[in-house]
C-alpha positions in Angstrom: 0.0 0.0 -0.1 1.3 3.4 -0.9 1.8 5.9 2.1 -0.9 8.6 1.9 1.9 11.4 1.6 3.4 9.8 -1.5 0.1 9.2 -3.1 -1.0 12.7 -2.5 2.3 14.2 -3.7 2.2 12.0 -7.0 -1.7 12.9 -7.3 -0.9 16.7 -6.9 2.0 16.5 -9.5 -0.3 14.4 -11.9 -3.0 16.9 -11.6 -0.8 19.9 -12.3 0.9 18.1 -15.2 -2.7 17.4 -16.6 -3.7 20.9 -16.2 -0.7 22.4 -17.8 -1.1 20.0 -20.7 -4.7 20.7 -21.3 -4.6 24.4 -20.7 -1.7 25.2 -22.9 -3.0 27.9 -25.3 -0.3 28.4 -27.5 -0.4 31.4 -29.9 -1.8 32.2 -33.2 -0.9 34.4 -35.9 -1.9 35.6 -39.5 1.0 36.0 -42.0 1.7 37.2 -45.5 -1.7 39.1 -45.6 -0.4 42.7 -45.5 -1.3 43.1 -41.8 -1.8 41.5 -38.5 -5.5 40.9 -39.3 -5.2 38.9 -42.6 -3.1 36.1 -43.9 -2.1 32.6 -43.6 -3.2 31.0 -40.3 -0.3 29.8 -38.1 -0.2 28.1 -34.7 2.7 27.9 -32.2 3.0 24.5 -30.7 6.0 23.2 -28.7 7.9 26.4 -29.5 7.6 26.0 -33.3 5.2 27.8 -35.6 3.3 25.7 -38.0 0.2 26.0 -40.2 -3.4 24.9 -40.4 -4.7 22.7 -43.2 -7.9 24.2 -45.0 -9.7 21.0 -44.8 -13.3 21.9 -43.5 -11.8 25.5 -42.9 -14.9 27.7 -42.7 -16.3 31.0 -41.4 -16.8 29.7 -37.7 -13.2 28.7 -37.5 -12.2 32.0 -38.9 -14.4 33.7 -36.4 -12.6 32.1 -33.6 -9.3 33.0 -35.1 -10.3 36.7 -35.6 -11.7 37.1 -32.1 -8.6 35.3 -30.5 -6.4 38.0 -32.3 -8.6 40.8 -31.5 -9.2 41.6 -35.1 -13.0 42.0 -35.0 -15.2 39.7 -37.2 -14.4 37.3 -40.0 -14.7 38.7 -43.3 -13.7 35.7 -45.5 -11.9 32.4 -45.6 -9.3 31.2 -48.0 -8.0 27.9 -49.1 -5.3 26.3 -51.1 -2.6 28.6 -49.9 -4.0 31.9 -50.9 -1.7 33.8 -48.9 1.4 31.5 -49.9 2.7 28.2 -48.7 4.0 28.1 -45.3 6.8 26.0 -44.0 7.5 23.6 -41.0 5.0 21.4 -39.6 1.1 21.4 -40.3 -0.1 21.5 -36.8 -3.9 21.3 -37.3 -6.1 19.7 -39.6 -10.0 19.0 -40.0 -10.5 22.1 -37.7 -14.2 22.2 -36.5 -15.3 25.2 -34.3 -18.7 25.8 -33.2 -17.8 29.6 -33.2 -18.0 30.2 -29.5 -14.6 29.0 -28.6 -12.2 31.5 -27.2 -9.2 30.1 -28.8 -8.6 28.1 -32.0 -6.9 25.2 -30.2 -10.2 24.6 -28.2 -11.9 23.7 -31.5 -12.0 20.0 -32.6 -9.4 18.8 -34.8 -7.5 15.8 -36.1 -4.9 16.3 -33.2 -1.7 18.0 -33.0 0.4 17.2 -36.1 -2.1 14.8 -37.5 -3.0 15.6 -41.1 -3.3 14.5 -44.6 -2.1 17.8 -46.1 0.8 19.6 -47.6 1.4 23.3 -47.6 -0.5 23.9 -50.9 -3.6 23.5 -48.5 -2.8 26.2 -45.9 -5.8 28.0 -44.6 -6.2 31.7 -44.5 -8.5 34.4 -43.3 -9.3 38.0 -43.6 -10.7 39.8 -40.4 -12.5 43.1 -40.4 -9.4 44.6 -38.7 -11.3 46.3 -36.0 -8.7 45.9 -33.2 -10.0 45.2 -29.6 -7.8 44.9 -26.8 
């Protein structure tokens, strides 16, 4: 039988680890669109920027992205690397947001780095550009 103090210590460590893993929000950005509120969608994960595949990318997904960036409303979505092909990993694919999420990573997806894409299918968005802080 495990002494209670060791169990509590391990349990406490485990819950902190789970909390940090699930609450990691990372960062998002839009690049090559002429401003910070338009461009190719990129996500920072494990210290490396990567792209989002355009499979199922729609206005609900874009709305979450624009809101997260403080860039107003989503105006339009873009597919097939409209803003140019990214490089590095493709972090997200099959993104499906309800539209009410506070961050893009809270939306359903195939999982970090799980995709069937190449950079010719990088997602893009244009936001209204009304900056909110």
